[in-house]
N, C-alpha and C positions, 0 to 999 in steps of 0.2 A: 678454796678451791678456785683453779686456775679455767679459765675459759680458753676452747680450743677452735682457733680460728681455721681450721682444717674444713670442718662442716659449713661454713659460709660460703666456702669459695664455690661448692656443687649445688648448693641452694640456690643462690646468685646466678649461674649459669642456666640452671633449669626454669628460672622466673624470665630471663631473657630469652630463650628459646619459644616458650611457651607463649610472652609477648609476639615474638616476630612470625610465627605460625598462626595466632590469632589475628594478625593483622594481615596476614597474604589472604586468608581464607574469607575474611570480611571483606576486605577490597575484588576477590572474585566474585562473591556474592552480591555486590553492590554492580559491578559490570555485568552479571548476568541478568540483574532488574532492567536496566537500563537499554540493554540490548533489545530483550524482548519486550518490554514494556507494552503497553496498553493497545489496542488497535484490532482492526479485522483485516484478513487478507480479501481484496478485492481484486476480480478478474477484468482488466482493462482491455478494451477490444480494441486493437492498434490498428489503423491502418495505412502509417506510413511514416518515415522519418525524412524530414527534409532541412535543405541547408538554409534555406530564406522562406520569405514568406510570398514571394513572387510565385515559387514554384507551388506553394500551396494554392495559390489562386487560380493557377493555370490547371491544375489537378480537379479542384471543384469548384464546381459553381455555386454554392453558398456556402459558407465558412460558419455560417451562425449555426449550422445543425451538428455541428463536429466541435469535438475539445481540442485546443491545440496548447500544448505545455512547451514552454523553452527551457532545455536542459544543457548547459554548455556551449551555446552559441547553436543549437541544433534543435529543430522542431519537430514534436511527436505529437503527431494526429491521432484521435479515439472516436471510435463512432459510438462507443456505448462502454457499461460497464455491469457487473453484477457480483453478489457474493455467492451465487451457485455455479459452481463450473460446469453442469449440466445447462443451464441457461448459458450462460458463457457462449458454449459449443455452438447450442442451438442460433444465438445472436451471430457468429462466424461464420457459420453456414449459408445463412441469409443473405448475408453482403458478400458472401465468396459467390453465391448464385448471380448478385448482381455483376460480377466482374472484379471485385477489388480481392489483393493480396492481404490477409487478415492473421493477424497473429495475436494470440492470447499472451498478457502481461500481468504477472501477478504485482500488488504493490500492497503496502501495508498502510490504511488508513486510519487515523484517530479520532477522527472528529464523528462524535457519537450522534449528533441529529443528522447529519449525510447517513450512515450506517443503518441507522431506522429507518428512515425513509427509502433507503433501498431494498430493504428488506420487504418493504410492502411493495415496490414494483415488483421485484420480484416473483410475490404473491399473485399480481396480474399477469406477468408473461406466463408464469405457469399453468393459471387454468384457461391460457388466451389458446385458441386453436388457428388463429389468422394470424400468418406470418407480417401481415400490413400493420399491425398491432405493434411489432417490435420496433419497425421505426419511428412509431409515434412515441411511443412508451422510453426509447431512449434518448430521443429529444429533450423530454421532461428530465430526465436522470442528467445529462449532461448540464442543462441548464441549473438543476439544483446543485450539481456538483461545483457549477460554477459561482454561484451565489453563496454555498457554506463552506466551500473550502478553499477555494482559490481566493476568494476576495479575503478569508480569514488572515491570508498571509500578504 
């Protein structure tokens, strides 16, 4: 009985093609996991973008009450943040009434301790009817963010 090698070539090609397709699909699956990752979308209440700290100090009398983040030699200032879009809009309107130009910016935060505490602060803001509470609670939120997220890096 003679062995026929004509059958080996298609089997070998099928195995190679299957391996390559599997590798491509597996790599796409891994990329999806790293892109989506874990974390929650947080609505940051952005008050301005500055090129240096002197401009920030001129605009705000007390920089302890705001969050200042530096990205690519640009300073971003924030008055607060929330997990709830409705509450973020309420905070935005509060600061707009005080004369600031405010933007809501979405960011993905994966620090579970901070997001858990932010849920509690959002509950307080949700039941509060006094707009003065917004400023007090957001000062605490910013302080918590500085402690739990900024200091982490």
